[in-house]
Steps between C-alpha positions, in 0.01 A plus 500: 500500500614852427348842447499611137617845607829353629585298187409691187750348258589136447843389380520171309834354396430220255585346165196457278527263204159483342299596196363830625640806681164555672517404868255603770517547877184443707431563869237409754370739765370427848171675417480340154648147507607323183667609180324690221580700190408820685767429762790461259757694300673410176873440479699501176790255507783413266429128443851400389604295804739764639482599869366855543344711773154640430326767705122482524312811615216336693387841619400584141176310564223650712427145619840473668400623844429384852649176633655271239480128574666340199670537162485301177728527197373379164808490275300508175140467384537164321773264614645243264723195541858614557412841645686574821541769763789497745428728795793619706311740725175687554493781751415859586 
C-alpha cells in the first residue's frame, strides 16, 4: 500500500523483446479494487531486447489518486511465442 501523492513516477528497468512497443501500466486503488483501462497509462518501449530504464508518469492520469494497492505491467497488447521481457527493477 502507498499513497499516490508520494509516488508519482514509476521507474522500470527492463529489456522488452516483443512485437509491439505498446506496453501499459495498471494500478488498483483501495477505494476501487481491480485493474481497468481507466486506471492505466501507456508506455512506449523499444522492443529490441536491450536493457533500458523507462519512466512512467502515473500522475498524468486523474485516476491515479488515493491509496494504491497494486500494480500490473502488460508488456504488449498481443503476446506471441518467443516474446520476452526481462525485468531488472521496478520502483519509485
